[in-house]
N, C-alpha and C positions, 0 to 999 in steps of 0.2 A: 775458117775458122780449118785451121789445121787439127788444133793441140789437144788430149781432148779434157783437161777443164776451163779450156773454152767455152767447150761444146754444154757442158755440163755448165755450167754458168750459168749460157745461156736457158737451158732448162730453166733452171731455175728462175729465172728474171719471165722468160711465157707464163707462167702461173699464175705473174701478178697479172688480176679481175682488172677489166679495164670495159666494164659497161655500154650496150649503145646508148643510144638518147629513147629507144624504143623498150628495153628491156626491163626485167622484171624478175624481179630474187626473194623467192620466197622463206620464207622463214616457219616455220613445223613447231606449234607450241597446242599447249590444256591450254583449257578454259579461264584457268586460275593464271597463268602467263599473260595470256589473252588481257582479260582484261586493266592490269595497269600499264599495258599498253594506247589501249582507248582511253586514261580518262587524264593518264599523263601527260601523251605527245611522247613518248619517250621507248624508245630497243632497251633494252637492257642487255650491256656484257658481263658473261662469267667468267671466271675466272677459270683460266685450264686445269688447276689441279681437280676443280671438285663437278667437272660435266657431270651428265645423265652419260656415257659412253671413257669409262677410265684411260681405253685402249685411242682417246684422241691425240692424253700428249706422253705419251711410251709408244708411238707408231715412228714419231721423229724418230725416235733413241733407236730405236731397234734401230731406223735407215741408218746411221750417225756408225753403227756398228755392222751393219754387214757393210758400206762400204771398207768399210779401213778390215775387215777381212780381207776382205776383195782385194786394196788395195795393195795390206803386205802381204798376199798371194803372187802381186807382181813386181817388186819388188827385184828379186834376182835381173827377172825382166830387162827392166827402165833402165839409166842410170841416172835419169831428172826427180827418180824417186829412191836416188839413192840414200837418201837422210828419211830414209817414214820408217818407223820401224816401231816394231810393241814398244817400242821405252812411250817410241814420241806418242803416239792415240793416247798412252794409261795418265802422262804428263796435259794431252787435252780435255779424261774423262775425268781428270780430276782437277782444272779447272772451273769442268759447266756442271758435274753433277749438283757441287754444294747450290750455285747460284741456282736451280732448280727450286732448291728448297725455299728462298729469300725471294727471288721474282716473284708475281703473282699474273704470265702471263693473262689476260682477258678475251675472249677471243666470243661473238656473237654467228651464230653458222645463216650461209641459206644455204638454196637451191636453184635448179637452173630452172629445174619442171617442176609445179605444183602438183602433180600427182604419181605420188613416189612412194610406196607401199610401204618400204623398212624407212620413212619419214613417216609414215602414219605409227604406224609399229611403234619406231624406239622413241620421238621428241614428241606428240601429237596426244597423250595422254591415249595408249594406243586408242588411236582411231576415230577417238572421240573430241580431238581433242578441234586446234584451226591451223591453214597453212595461209597467209601472210603472204601481199606478194603488196613488193615492196620499187620503189622508180626505177631500176636503176642507180640515176639522174641524183637520185638523193640519197645513194647509199656510200656513190661514187664521194657526193662533198661532206660527207665527215672529213672528221679529220683522224678518217685509217687506212692501213693499207687491205688489202683485199688480196686475198691472194683463193684459184683455184686449185682446191684440191683436190689428186685422184691420188685415190687407195687401187693402183693399179702398175707395175714396170711400165719404163716405155723402153 
């Protein structure tokens, strides 16, 4: 890959999680959430707009803003970016912003590790809840796309 945009696409594509047959993914939750999972045998996905941590939904938008700013600074130096200007990103933002109000992406969060203090505190009722292990194969069989979310820059 010689083009920078190709490597960025590869980075996004590499975030698709492909669990191996022995993989276990952990879902941290309170007892109030565990009981319906056990009673009904179903895992509930939640609207990203009402998650416990509101930063979940804003994180990606913040990355868009940072990327747009970085690209705008690069424009004079790169002929391939000559059509990217503030007006272009304003139009993209005008298109995306109302969609966030009308679309309701649903997510369920998992961890690759069964015992993470921040997960216990944030999602398992301040460490009074549960860490449920799900077979990676079972999670992969759901009609969803699993993304490996990493809260750090590469």
